C-alpha positions in Angstrom: -24.2 3.7 107.4 -20.7 5.4 106.9 -18.2 5.5 109.7 -18.7 9.3 110.0 -22.5 8.7 110.3 -21.9 6.1 113.0 -19.7 8.5 115.0 -22.3 11.2 114.6 -25.0 8.8 115.8 -23.0 7.7 118.8 -22.3 11.3 119.8 -26.1 12.1 119.5 -27.0 9.0 121.6 -24.5 10.0 124.2 -26.0 13.5 124.4 -29.5 12.1 124.7 -28.4 9.8 127.6 -26.9 12.7 129.4 -30.1 14.7 129.2 -32.6 11.9 130.0 -30.8 10.3 133.0 -33.2 10.2 135.8 -33.0 12.2 139.0 -31.3 9.2 140.8 -28.1 9.7 138.7 -26.0 10.2 141.8 -27.6 7.6 144.1 -27.2 5.0 141.3 -23.5 5.5 140.9 -21.2 2.7 142.1 -18.9 3.9 144.9 -15.2 3.3 145.6 -13.6 2.9 149.0 -10.0 4.1 148.7 -9.1 7.8 148.3 -6.5 6.8 145.7 -9.6 6.0 143.5 -10.1 9.7 142.8 -7.5 9.5 140.1 -9.2 6.5 138.5 -11.4 7.9 135.7 -13.5 4.7 135.2 -15.0 5.6 138.6 -16.5 8.8 137.1 -19.7 9.3 135.1 -20.8 12.2 133.0 -23.3 14.5 134.8 -26.6 14.8 132.9 -26.6 17.8 130.5 -29.6 19.4 132.0 -28.4 19.3 135.6 -27.2 22.5 137.4 -24.0 23.3 139.1 -24.6 25.5 142.2 -21.7 27.5 143.5 -21.9 29.1 146.9 -19.2 31.6 147.8 -18.7 34.0 150.7 -17.5 37.3 149.3 -14.9 38.9 151.5 -14.2 35.6 153.4 -10.5 36.5 153.6 -11.2 39.6 155.5 -13.7 37.8 157.8 -11.1 35.1 158.4 -8.4 37.7 159.2 -10.8 39.1 161.8 -11.0 35.7 163.4 -14.4 34.8 162.1 -13.5 31.5 160.5 -16.1 29.6 162.4 -18.9 31.8 161.1 -17.5 31.4 157.6 -17.5 27.6 157.9 -21.0 27.6 159.4 -22.4 29.6 156.4 -20.6 27.4 153.9 -22.0 24.3 155.5 -25.5 25.8 155.8 -25.6 26.1 152.0 -25.3 22.4 151.7 -27.7 21.5 154.5 -30.5 23.8 153.4 -30.4 22.3 149.9 -30.5 18.8 151.2 -33.4 19.6 153.5 -35.6 20.9 150.7 -35.9 17.4 149.1 -35.2 14.9 151.9 -34.1 11.6 150.7 -32.8 12.9 147.4 -29.1 12.1 147.2 -27.1 15.1 145.9 -23.4 15.4 145.1 -21.6 18.2 146.9 -18.2 19.3 148.2 -17.6 21.6 151.1 -14.8 24.2 150.4 -14.5 26.0 153.7 -15.7 29.4 152.6 -18.3 28.0 150.3 -19.6 24.9 148.6 -20.2 23.3 145.2 -23.4 21.2 144.5 -25.0 19.5 141.5 -28.8 19.4 141.4 -31.6 18.1 139.3 -33.4 20.8 137.3 -36.8 19.6 138.6 -35.9 20.7 142.2 -34.1 23.9 141.2 -36.9 26.4 142.1 -37.5 25.3 145.8 -33.8 25.0 146.3 -33.2 28.5 144.9 -35.7 29.8 147.4 -34.0 28.0 150.2 -30.6 29.4 149.1 -32.1 33.0 149.0 -33.2 32.5 152.6 -29.7 31.4 153.5 -28.3 34.5 151.8 -30.5 36.7 154.0 -29.5 34.7 157.1 -25.8 35.1 156.2 -26.2 38.8 155.8 -28.4 39.6 158.8 -27.2 37.1 161.3 -23.5 36.8 160.4 -22.8 40.0 158.5 -21.4 37.9 155.6 -22.2 38.5 152.0 -23.1 35.1 150.4 -23.0 34.9 146.6 -24.9 32.1 144.9 -24.6 31.2 141.3 -26.2 28.5 139.1 -24.5 27.2 135.9 -26.0 24.6 133.6 -23.8 21.6 133.0 -24.4 22.2 129.2 -22.8 25.6 129.5 -19.4 24.3 130.6 -19.6 21.6 127.9 -19.9 24.3 125.3 -16.4 25.4 126.4 -15.0 21.9 125.9 -14.9 21.0 129.6 -16.9 18.4 131.4 -18.5 17.6 134.8 -17.6 14.1 135.8 -19.0 12.7 139.1 -17.8 9.9 141.3 -18.8 8.6 144.8 -16.3 8.0 147.5 -17.6 5.8 150.3 -16.6 6.7 153.9 -18.8 4.2 155.6 -22.0 2.3 154.5 -24.6 5.0 153.4 -22.1 7.8 153.9 -20.5 9.2 150.8 -18.5 12.2 149.5 -18.8 13.3 145.9 -15.8 13.8 143.7 -15.9 16.1 140.6 -13.5 16.0 137.7 -13.3 17.3 134.1 -12.8 21.0 134.9 -16.4 21.9 134.7 -17.0 22.9 138.4 -13.8 25.0 138.3 -15.1 26.9 135.3 -18.6 27.2 136.9 -16.9 28.8 139.9 -15.1 31.3 137.7 -18.2 32.1 135.7 -20.2 32.9 138.9 -17.4 35.1 140.3 -17.0 37.0 137.1 -20.7 37.5 136.5 -21.5 41.2 136.9 -25.2 40.6 136.8 -25.4 40.3 133.0 -24.5 36.7 132.4 -27.6 35.2 134.2 -25.6 33.0 136.5 -26.0 35.0 139.7 -29.0 34.1 141.9 -30.7 37.4 142.8 -30.9 37.9 146.6 -34.7 38.5 147.0 -36.0 39.3 150.5 -37.3 36.1 152.3 -38.9 36.7 155.6 -38.9 33.2 156.9 -35.7 31.3 157.9 -34.1 28.5 156.0 -34.5 24.9 157.2 -31.1 24.1 158.7 -32.2 21.1 160.8 -29.2 18.8 161.2 -26.5 21.5 161.0 -24.5 21.2 164.1 -21.3 22.8 165.6 -20.7 21.3 169.1 -17.2 19.8 169.2 -14.2 21.5 170.6 -11.4 22.4 168.2 -9.4 19.3 167.3 -5.8 19.8 168.6 -3.0 18.5 166.4 -1.5 15.3 167.7 1.5 14.9 165.4 2.7 18.5 165.0 0.4 20.6 162.9 -2.9 20.5 161.0 -2.2 21.0 157.4 -4.6 22.3 154.8 -3.4 21.2 151.3 -4.8 22.1 147.8 -3.3 20.5 144.7 -4.5 21.4 141.2 -3.3 20.0 137.9 -2.4 22.5 135.2 -3.3 20.0 132.4 -6.5 20.4 130.5 -6.4 16.8 129.5 -8.3 14.7 132.0 -6.1 11.6 131.5 -2.9 13.6 132.0 -4.3 15.3 135.1 -5.4 11.9 136.5 -1.9 10.5 135.9 -0.3 13.5 137.8 -2.7 13.1 140.7 -2.0 9.4 140.8 1.7 9.9 141.0 1.5 12.7 143.6 -0.8 10.6 145.9 1.6 7.7 145.6 4.5 9.8 146.6 2.6 11.5 149.5 1.4 8.1 150.7 5.0 6.8 150.7 6.3 9.8 152.6 3.6 9.5 155.3 4.6 5.9 155.9 1.2 4.4 156.7 -0.8 6.2 154.1 -3.4 8.7 155.3 -4.9 6.6 158.2 -2.5 7.8 160.8 -2.8 11.4 159.6 -6.5 11.7 160.2 -7.3 14.9 161.9 -10.1 13.3 164.0 -8.8 11.0 166.6 -10.1 9.6 169.9 -7.4 11.7 171.7 -8.5 15.1 170.4 -12.3 14.6 170.3 -13.4 16.8 173.1 -17.1 17.4 173.9 -17.4 20.1 176.6 -20.4 21.9 178.1 -21.4 24.4 177.0 -19.9 23.9 173.5 -18.1 27.0 172.1 -19.9 26.8 168.8 -23.4 26.7 170.2 -24.1 30.4 169.6 -23.1 30.1 166.0 -25.4 27.1 165.6 -28.3 28.9 167.2 -27.6 32.0 165.1 -27.6 29.9 161.9 -30.9 28.2 162.7 -32.9 31.0 164.4 -32.9 34.8 164.6 -34.3 37.5 166.9 -36.2 36.3 170.0 -36.4 32.8 168.6 -32.6 32.8 168.7 -32.6 33.2 172.5 -35.2 30.5 172.9 -33.3 28.1 170.7 -30.0 28.8 172.4 -31.6 27.9 175.8 -33.0 24.7 174.3 -29.5 23.9 172.9 -28.0 24.4 176.3 -30.4 21.9 177.8 -30.0 19.4 174.9 -26.2 19.6 174.8 -26.0 19.1 178.6 -27.8 15.8 178.1 -25.4 14.8 175.3 -22.4 15.8 177.5 -23.7 13.5 180.3 -24.2 10.6 177.8 -20.8 11.2 176.2 -19.0 11.5 179.6 -20.5 8.3 180.9 -20.5 6.5 177.5 -24.2 5.9 177.6 -26.9 5.3 175.1 -30.3 7.1 175.2 -32.9 8.5 172.8 -31.2 7.3 169.6 -27.8 8.7 170.7 -25.2 6.1 171.4 -22.1 8.1 172.5 -19.4 5.4 172.0 -20.8 4.3 168.6 -21.2 7.9 167.4 -17.5 8.7 168.3 -16.3 5.8 166.3 -18.4 6.7 163.3 -17.4 10.3 163.4 -13.8 9.3 163.1 -14.6 7.6 159.8 -17.2 10.1 158.4 -15.0 13.2 158.3 -14.2 14.8 154.9 -10.5 15.3 155.4 -9.8 13.8 151.9 -11.8 15.0 148.9 -11.7 16.1 145.3 -13.4 18.7 143.1 -11.1 19.3 140.2 -8.3 19.5 142.8 -7.2 17.5 145.7 -8.4 19.0 149.0 -6.5 17.3 151.9 -6.6 18.2 155.6 -4.1 16.1 157.6 -2.5 15.9 161.0 1.2 15.6 160.3 4.7 16.1 161.7 7.0 19.0 160.8 9.2 16.5 158.9 6.1 15.4 156.9 5.3 19.0 156.0 8.8 19.6 154.7 8.7 16.4 152.7 5.3 17.2 151.2 6.4 20.7 150.3 9.4 19.3 148.5 7.2 16.8 146.5 4.7 19.5 145.5 7.4 22.0 144.6 9.0 19.5 142.3 5.7 19.1 140.3 5.2 22.9 140.4 8.6 23.6 139.0 7.8 21.1 136.3 4.7 23.2 135.5 2.4 20.3 136.2 0.5 21.6 139.2 -0.2 24.6 141.4 -0.7 24.1 145.1 -1.4 25.8 148.4 -0.5 24.9 152.0 -1.6 26.3 155.3 -0.6 25.3 158.8 -2.7 25.4 162.0 -2.5 24.0 165.5 -6.0 22.8 165.5 -9.0 22.0 163.3 -12.7 22.9 163.4 -15.5 20.5 162.7 -19.0 21.4 161.4 -21.5 18.5 161.3 -24.4 17.5 159.1 -26.5 15.1 161.1 -29.1 13.2 159.0 -29.9 10.3 161.3 -27.8 9.2 164.2 -29.9 6.0 164.6 -29.1 5.0 161.0 -25.5 6.2 161.3 -26.0 8.8 158.6 -23.8 11.9 159.3 -20.9 13.7 157.6 -18.4 16.1 159.2 -16.6 18.9 157.5 -13.0 19.6 158.6 -11.1 22.9 158.2 -8.3 24.7 159.8 -9.1 26.7 162.9 -7.4 29.8 161.5 -8.7 29.8 158.0 -7.5 26.5 156.6 -8.5 26.0 152.9 -9.4 29.6 152.3 -5.8 30.7 153.3 -4.2 27.8 151.4 -6.1 29.0 148.3 -4.3 32.3 148.5 -1.0 30.6 147.7 -2.5 28.5 144.9 -4.1 31.6 143.3 -0.8 33.5 143.6 1.0 30.7 141.8 -1.6 30.8 139.0 -1.1 34.6 138.6 2.7 34.2 138.7 2.5 31.6 135.9 0.2 33.8 133.8 2.4 36.8 134.1 5.7 35.0 133.7 7.7 35.8 130.6 7.9 33.0 128.1 
């Protein structure tokens, strides 16, 4: 066999492996435990060719945020993830929460029931929250045709609690394809009327806003401008090293979730949003009353640091501290940290240096507190993940600066 034939055979075998990987692709991935590992390409594996990228995006989220409805926006974004997970319980699925939407990667065998569940969520978003939810589905094979890829890694928060990381440019392209689809490209999921409600069991919104302890809560987006994955990884590695050095003790002291700002009051401010997301009409009122009773019990347990009915208040608080998604990656670094004003100035200087060198674009947004939206799978088994975003728009507002920088670069004279 010639060298050319061998290369052709190797490429063919690689394609076959990408198609035939079983549905446990994500659960079988080896995890890494340090966020610095997001720039280490050996942690990543190619997504199977026949898997599907699901993009959920709230249209007009900027207007809703400007109206002060950021909690509703976060709740709908998180609902998209929860409803898909609930369709096939026990199936581990890679996903990233983006504040005003979400990105997920699903096996084609489960696409039909998950599509129906997302259609139900579209209806709930429209009728219960007056938010227009756009859902798009892009095959991994489609982005590979444009010389990009979908690489997946698994970042461990605690045992049995993970966050997915996406690299290769594929999910960014999928997001663009969905947003640019005018209905003729076949990516947009048609919003068909679904009378029944989506299954959002486990979606929770009960903690008070997390007040900044060090100065300000900072939403930070950093995206490499390089199309070469190795060059992009090198830039991210350098930036993370510089940021870690400036913060002094790395990211640990900048966690937005701390014992000092974790407040559980009764009744929780977010309870109506939670009831609205899980029930409508008369059932909403019944569910809200049930939530009032349930959360009063949790408040008593939390206040007296008690353990009952599978809820161990002190243990849960400690786990919640570790299981927040304040550091994540989906073709860009998404970081939400509690930092001092001096840290913010230093971070802006670092990022502006890389921006001026035409290596990255970035977005920053400051808030005095953070919101937390929770996915509760099993408190007894310590399986829960908590989405963090700024209380005044967070990542969605930071994205405005990043997008403006992209436009400025595109329109700049050579």
